[in-house]
C-alpha positions in Angstrom: 104.1 103.7 99.4 106.5 106.5 99.4 110.1 106.4 98.4 112.7 108.7 99.8 113.5 110.6 96.6 116.2 112.8 98.1 118.1 110.0 99.7 117.9 107.8 96.6 119.1 110.6 94.4 122.1 111.2 96.8 123.0 107.5 96.6 122.7 107.4 92.8 124.8 110.6 92.6 127.5 109.1 94.6 127.5 106.0 92.4 127.5 108.1 89.2 130.5 110.1 90.4 132.4 106.9 91.2 130.9 103.6 89.8 133.5 101.6 91.7 131.7 102.7 94.9 128.8 100.4 94.1 129.6 97.9 96.8 129.2 100.6 99.4 126.2 102.3 97.8 124.3 99.0 97.0 123.3 98.0 100.6 121.8 101.5 101.4 120.0 101.6 98.1 118.7 98.1 98.4 117.3 99.0 101.9 115.4 101.9 100.3 113.9 99.9 97.4 113.5 96.3 98.4 110.1 96.5 100.0 108.7 98.4 97.0 110.2 95.8 94.6 108.8 92.9 96.6 105.3 94.3 96.5 105.3 95.5 92.9 103.9 92.3 91.2 101.0 92.1 93.6 100.1 95.8 93.3 100.6 96.1 89.6 99.5 92.7 88.4 97.7 91.1 91.4 100.3 88.3 91.7 100.7 86.1 94.7 103.5 86.0 97.3 105.3 83.3 95.3 105.8 85.5 92.3 106.6 88.5 94.6 109.5 86.5 96.1 110.8 85.4 92.7 110.6 88.9 91.2 112.3 90.4 94.3 115.3 88.1 93.8 115.3 88.8 90.1 115.5 92.5 90.5 118.1 92.4 93.3 120.3 90.3 91.1 120.2 93.1 88.5 119.9 96.2 90.8 122.9 98.1 89.5 121.8 97.8 85.9 118.3 98.7 86.8 119.2 102.0 88.5 122.2 103.0 86.4 120.4 105.2 84.0 118.2 107.3 86.2 118.2 110.8 84.8 119.7 112.8 87.7 119.7 116.0 85.6 116.0 115.9 85.0 113.2 117.0 87.4 111.5 113.7 87.5 110.4 111.8 90.6 112.4 108.6 91.1 109.2 106.7 91.9 107.6 107.6 88.5 110.8 106.4 86.7 111.2 103.3 88.9 107.6 102.1 88.2 108.4 102.1 84.5 111.7 100.2 85.1 110.0 97.6 87.2 107.3 97.0 84.6 110.1 96.5 82.0 111.9 94.1 84.4 108.7 92.2 85.0 108.3 91.6 81.3 111.9 90.2 81.2 111.2 88.1 84.3 108.1 86.5 82.6 110.0 85.8 79.4 112.7 84.1 81.4 110.3 82.0 83.4 108.1 81.1 80.5 110.8 80.4 77.9 109.2 79.4 74.7 105.8 81.1 75.6 104.7 84.6 74.8 104.7 86.7 77.9 101.3 88.2 78.6 101.6 91.4 80.6 98.6 93.7 81.3 99.0 97.0 79.5 97.3 99.3 81.9 99.4 102.0 83.5 100.3 101.6 87.1 99.1 104.7 89.0 101.7 106.9 90.5 100.0 106.9 93.9 99.3 103.3 94.9 96.2 102.4 96.9 96.7 103.1 100.6 95.0 99.8 101.6 97.7 97.9 99.7 100.1 98.9 102.4 98.0 98.2 105.4 100.0 97.4 108.6 98.8 93.9 108.7 100.4 93.1 105.4 103.6 91.5 106.5 104.6 89.8 103.3 108.0 91.3 103.0 108.7 90.8 106.7 107.7 87.1 106.1 110.3 86.9 103.3 113.1 88.2 105.5 112.0 86.0 108.4 111.8 83.1 106.0 115.4 83.6 104.8 116.6 83.7 108.4 114.6 80.5 109.2 116.2 78.5 106.4 118.8 75.8 107.2 122.3 77.3 107.0 123.2 75.5 103.8 120.1 76.8 102.0 120.5 80.4 103.3 124.2 80.5 102.4 123.6 79.1 99.0 120.9 81.7 98.2 123.1 84.5 99.4 126.1 83.4 97.4 124.0 82.9 94.3 121.8 86.1 94.4 123.7 88.5 96.7 127.4 87.7 97.0 128.0 91.3 98.2 126.0 90.5 101.3 128.2 87.6 102.3 130.4 88.9 105.1 132.9 87.4 107.5 130.2 85.7 109.6 128.8 84.0 106.6 132.2 83.0 105.4 133.1 81.3 108.7 129.8 79.5 108.8 130.2 78.4 105.2 133.5 76.8 106.1 131.6 74.3 108.2 128.6 73.9 105.9 130.5 73.4 102.6 133.7 72.0 104.0 135.8 74.5 102.2 138.7 76.7 103.5 138.1 80.4 104.0 140.6 81.3 101.3 138.5 79.4 98.7 135.2 80.8 99.9 136.6 84.3 99.7 137.9 83.6 96.2 134.4 82.4 95.2 132.8 85.4 96.7 135.2 87.8 95.1 134.7 86.2 91.7 131.0 86.3 92.0 131.0 90.0 92.9 133.2 90.6 89.9 131.0 88.6 87.6 127.9 90.3 88.9 129.5 93.7 88.2 130.5 92.6 84.7 127.0 91.3 84.0 125.6 94.6 85.2 127.7 96.5 82.7 126.7 94.1 80.0 123.0 94.4 80.9 123.3 98.1 80.9 124.8 98.2 77.4 122.2 95.7 76.1 119.4 97.7 77.7 120.6 100.9 76.0 120.6 99.0 72.6 117.1 97.6 73.4 115.8 101.1 74.1 117.4 102.4 70.8 115.7 99.6 68.8 112.4 100.2 70.5 112.5 104.0 69.8 113.5 103.4 66.2 110.6 100.9 65.7 108.2 103.3 67.2 109.3 106.1 64.8 109.1 103.7 61.8 105.6 102.6 62.8 104.5 106.3 63.1 105.9 106.9 59.6 104.0 103.9 58.3 100.8 105.3 59.8 101.3 108.8 58.2 101.9 107.2 54.8 98.7 105.1 55.2 96.8 108.3 55.8 98.4 110.0 52.8 97.5 107.2 50.4 98.6 106.7 46.9 101.0 104.3 45.1 104.2 106.1 46.1 103.1 106.1 49.7 102.3 102.4 49.5 105.7 101.6 48.0 107.4 103.5 50.8 105.3 101.7 53.4 106.7 98.4 52.1 110.2 99.6 52.5 109.5 100.7 56.1 107.9 97.4 56.9 111.1 95.7 55.9 113.1 98.0 58.1 110.7 97.3 61.0 111.1 93.6 60.5 114.9 93.8 60.6 114.9 96.0 63.8 112.3 93.6 65.4 114.8 90.8 64.8 117.6 92.7 66.4 115.4 93.6 69.3 114.4 90.0 69.8 118.1 89.0 69.7 119.0 91.6 72.4 116.1 90.4 74.6 117.3 86.8 74.4 120.8 87.9 75.3 119.4 89.8 78.3 117.8 86.7 79.7 120.7 84.3 78.9 121.8 82.3 81.9 125.0 83.6 83.5 127.0 80.4 83.2 130.2 81.8 84.7 128.5 82.8 87.9 126.7 79.4 88.0 130.1 77.7 87.7 131.4 79.6 90.7 128.4 78.7 92.8 128.8 75.1 91.8 132.2 75.1 93.5 130.4 75.2 96.8 128.7 71.9 96.2 131.0 70.2 93.7 128.8 69.7 90.7 126.3 71.5 88.5 123.4 68.9 88.9 123.8 68.9 92.7 123.9 72.7 92.9 120.9 73.1 90.7 118.9 70.6 92.8 120.0 72.3 96.0 119.0 75.7 94.7 115.6 74.5 93.7 115.1 72.9 97.2 116.3 76.1 98.9 113.9 78.2 96.8 111.0 75.9 97.6 111.8 76.0 101.3 111.9 79.7 101.2 108.5 79.8 99.5 107.1 77.4 102.0 108.4 79.6 104.9 107.0 82.7 103.4 103.6 81.2 102.7 103.3 79.4 106.0 104.2 82.5 108.0 101.6 84.5 106.0 99.0 81.9 106.8 99.9 81.9 110.5 99.7 85.7 110.6 96.3 85.6 108.9 95.0 83.0 111.3 96.0 85.1 114.3 94.9 88.4 112.9 
């Protein structure tokens, strides 16, 4: 699947020139990337529609941080760079979903040119997702929008939410504004943590290369230096693990704002789980119906 490199670069250039313009840049950029993001787990790791939907929401929730460091000054195709970013995000996604377990991610490189048959016209998975969101009950759809994409909550959704959640427009607007602000702050925090994670990863790679060279050299002095380097690697691995945990830490402030819609954390968590299950059911059932009529 092709990405419009020129258009994406123009959008990122506008954002880089004025980071406060993200609310106006984000919808157009999301429109360019969302289908590619949705299909990534299936194409790269042969995952099912359930995982594709979850990963799609995961990336959209972190889109600004994901695209913020694209090297506009280098002659690199956005698609090449974006594949690497998505693989990294998929690793973080697995760690968050399998907390306490080791994330197993295939190591093979995803080809730059994806198989043509993967994007056959009859594959309507992404369209099923969008149709599934539209088909959800108002309460479920609004809850998912507030939680994952508060920037997409407009005047129409605010007025509908007044009826659904029994809150006045002023409070709903305040919740939306706070969620947008918190999402922006989290994007900044994630960006900084990602830079630190990259720094630690590069440093560990350089240290391991030095250890390998010393192993080839041999000798007592080289062996002693290797032990010193192993200690440095261990310290940096510890810092890297700490940063990774911070990246996947739940955003409690944003959750607290979403909880204001339903008056309670337990109720909100349950309703979010129900809304997510309904969305999965809608996506899978629409896919099954499409397959039966194909």
